[in-house]
Phi, psi and omega in degrees: 000148181266134181222143171289148181297329180297339181272346182273122177250168185290153171301138184300346181266348185303329185289347181272347181260110175055039183050026175087354182282150183254153185280116184295322175305312179293329170298314182301319180297317187288331172298322180297323177294326178296316180298329183266358183070027185250002179275124184295140186243028180246130179228171177240141182210154168252152177264115185234113181050042179080359182251135178269116182252126174298141169275328180193184181083023186296324179291325179292320176296317186289324178294320175296320182289328179287326186273322192241352174093163183306327192269001181295138185258134179232169181277135181225128173261116182291133177233156179250062182280144170285171176308308184302314179295327172303313183294313186296314183299315183294320180292322182289329175287324177297326185277320186273340181285151194290327182263021185296139175289143184301322184284325175303319184292314183296321178289327177296314180294318183295323179292319178296321178293317180298321178297319177294318183291328186281347179070009180277157175233000182228145181296325177295319170308309182299317178306316182294314183296314173306308180303317182290322180294321179290326177295323182274350182056041185243182177235159177298140181244346171282161183256171007271156174214013180295157182302314182295321181296320183289319179298311183295332177289317178290334182275002181303122173060036180200194186291139183292135174255132183293139174290340176289320171304317176295313179304311188298312188287323173292324177294322175294317179285328182275321191257337187280146179304136181311311182302318182288319180302328183292326184273359182292132180204149175282127183236133178299130177075006177073012182279138182228154176254174177299334181264011181229134171250123182286161183297323179292326174293318184288328176298313179293318176299329178292344178278000175260123185296307188290121182295325177294316182298323180298322174300311182297319181291328175295317180296320176305317180295320182288339174284349178280127182274334187229171172078203177237088184301332178300332179286359182260001183295324180306308185294326184295315182295331178278352183288153172301158185294322183296328182281325178294327180293324182292324178289320177294332184267347173096007184288326172230157180270161181299325183290343181261005180296320184290317178295325177292323181291317181298315183298319181297318178296320178296318181298313181297324179288329175286334174299330181278343181271149178293143182296154178296142176276316194263339177232115184298135176067015181305315182298317176301313186290325176295318181300319178300316181299314179302316183292318179297320181293321172308314185291315182302308180303317183300313186292321177303318175295322175295312180304310183300316176297323176290300185289344178261004182285149173303324174301309180293319181298323178297311183288335179295322178299337185268356177287153172280176192293318182295321175298315179301315183303309183306316185296312183297321179292322180296318178293324177299320177295318182298316180301312183295322177296324175296314186300316180304316179300316181293326178295325182288320177302318182294326181295319178299310183300313184295326181293322176295319184291323186291315181295330183287314181296328180289321180296330183284325177295320178294000000 
């Protein structure tokens, strides 16, 4: 059926997402689509007390209204959705569409959890419960609210939503420091500025309970010039407290956490062992050697992942011949330096074997 845009009203749950406000950047993108004639103009709506309520597509409707006016007519398929179905349909679209704002997605999932926790089945009941909770400055206390329960609820009669998606967005919203959460944004290529926290960074930071520590670790990630520093958070969380403090103060880098931890474990183990009788400080020296080798191995792994990454190889093709030559020469120098280390170890090993053989002959 054909309906004027002016006759279409918002989903009754839309006001719970970003206070019902629309994303201006997204509207601009949609208006460009209208200019090129590529924006779908078909919608679904239910008739409730004589009012047509959109199930979803609020940004598309507003973009059309701004470009073509209130009297513009669009195609609408009437549906007989319950309040719960209206909520699910809107939430599911917010999560699955490609250009969804991170905060819209999180608030949509948060809305689904609140609906489940409230125990309501009508929007007017839910409005009352939300108002009461806000007045008390409290949160819903009833269950279910597990990640899987929420994912299954949102996935009713539609495309499956991963519980990992639910978990990541709720963790960011619930556990991330509020000022950091405001800066979370999807960034092309994972690159971020000082004013942006990438989604991958935010997910890892939300695993750290202390809000001040989150700020310090974010700065530690930003100090890393190469690689994927957010992937180092797991090792950071497993590290001893004194090493964490060194990372937070900038004394050591995130990438060195694993090797520093290994070195500390070796030193602690050596302290429990009896000192060497025939060579002074042998245990200490060996622990230092082990630590250096662990660092070398770790950095070799980082070098391999960086220089062998698809992102690096793609950018390498854009460099001029001189820049490419310098990179190859730099890698060759690293390789020769490492080879010298192994050659020296071979010499030591051969010398020890030789002396043992001579002793055996005697």
